[in-house]
N, C-alpha and C positions, 0 to 999 in steps of 0.2 A: 082368739086372734087379737082382740082389743087389748088384752093384757100382755100377751106375749111380745108384741112388737115394742111397746114402750119399755118392757122389762129388759129385752135384749139391748135396746139402745142405751138404757141407763147402765146396764152391765158394762158395755163398751166404754162409755164416757167415764164412769166411776173407776173402772179398771185402769184406764189410762191415767187419769188424774190422781186417784188414790194410790195406784202403783208407783207413780212418780214421787209422791210424798214418802211412801215407804222406802223406795230406793234411795231417796235423799237421806233419810234417817240411817239406813244401812251403810251407805257410802261414808257418811260423816262419822258413824261409830267406828268404822274400820279405817278411817283416815285415808280414804281413797281420794286422790285429787280430782277436782271437778274441771280441770282445764282440758278436757277432751270432749269430743262431740256428744257423747252420752251424758256427761256431766252438765254441759251447757244446755242440752235438751231438758234434763231434769229440772234445772233452775228455771228455764223459760216456762215450763209447764206448771211448776208448783209455787213460784214466787208470789203470785197473786193471793194465795191463801195462807202460805206459811209466814211471810214477812209481817202481816198485820197480827197474826197470832203470837209472834215472838214478843210483842209488847206486853202480853198478859200471861204467856206460858213460857217460863224460863227453861233453859237447858239444865240438865242435871248431869254433871261430869261430861261424858262423851255422848250422852243421849239428847238428841234434838227433839224434845217433847212437842214442840210446835208442829213439827212434821207429822208426828204420830197423831196428835189431836186433829190436824187437818185431814188426814186420811180417814180417821174415825167419823169426823163431821160429814165428809163426802159420802161415806157408806150410810150414815144415819139419814142424810137427805134422800138418798136413793130409796131406802126402805120407807121413809115417810111418804114420798111421792107414790110409791107402789101401794102403800096402805090407803092413801087418799083415792087412788085410782080404783081400788076395790070397794070404794064407798065407805071407808072407815070401818070395815067389818073387823071385829076382834078388838082386843084391848090394846090401846096405844102405849100402855105402860111398859110393854115388853120390847118396844122398839129400841131402846138403848142396849138391851141385852142382845137382841137379834143383830144389831149393828156391830157390836163387839165381836160376835161370832163371825159375822160377814167380813170384818176386818181381818180376823185370823185366817179365814178362808182365802182372802185376797193375798195375804202374806205367803201362805203355803203355795198358792198358785204361782206367785212370782218367783219364789225360791225354786220351785220345780222347773219352771221355764229356764231360769239361770243355770241350773244343773244340766238340763238337756243341751243347752247351747255349749256349755263347758265340755260336756262329753263329746259332742260332735266336733268341736274345734280341737279336742285332744287327738282325734284320729288323723288330723291333717299334719303330715310330717313337716317340721321346720317352717311352719307358717307363722312367722313372727310379725305381729302387727300390734298397734296400740290397743285395738279393741280386744284382741285375744289376751293381752297382758291384763287389761282391765277386768275381763270376765274371770280370768284365773285368780286375780286378787280378791274378787268378790266370792268366788266359789270355794277357795281353799279353806276358809274357816268352817265350811259345811262338810267337806270331805275329809279333812285332816283327822278327826276322831275315828273314822272308819278305816283309815289307812293303817292304824295301829293293829287292827284285828284281821283285816282282809289282805292277804298277800297278793302280789301280782300273779295272774293266771296266764301263762303263756305270753308274758310281757304286757298284758292288758290290765289296766287299773280298773277294778270293779267298785271302787269306793263311791263313785258318783251314782252308780246304779243302786247301791245299798241305801244311799241317802235319799234317792228318789222314791224307793220302795217305802222307806220310813215316812217320808212326807205324804205319800199316798194313803198310808194307814192313818196318819193324822187327819188327812182330808176326809176320810170315811167317818172317823169319829166326830169331826166337826159337823159333817152333814147330818149325822144322827142327832147330835146336840141341837142343831138348828131346827130339825123336824120337831124335836121335843119342845123347843121354845115356841114354835108356831102353834103347837097343840096347846101349850100353856096360855097362849094369847087369845084363844077362842072362847 
């Protein structure tokens, strides 16, 4: 219990802050405007860490690397705090690797959540809203490759389901890699 509660709280905090940094990166890469409530929220939550990092981490083409580094640093801080909470058991040298895997897991979780929201909103007929348009712009790059191979079944687009299944396979692989990294760190 002493470890589970702080671990849960750190997961929530880093999930929110790191997820906002990753969403900022993703939205900027796809040139999605930030003049909507979600965009303003992302800026409000992530500016404190991304803006100072921009002074030392430049963008590369459409990739806002400061947002990526910010998300990784947040995940690294989470694992460092958990490592200290366990009394520093294990090798600290694996923390950057574990943090990188944790960052990938956070990205997979965020993309999965995006696709679930996209799929649910696609079931609502003629519900046009700014949020639905934003979610669609963010989800289309993920589902478009699947639409080439998966036809509509009874008028239902299963491409989001296929993308979610693939992301879950990636999540399983990342979970096993993470377990291996923890074993390496002992």
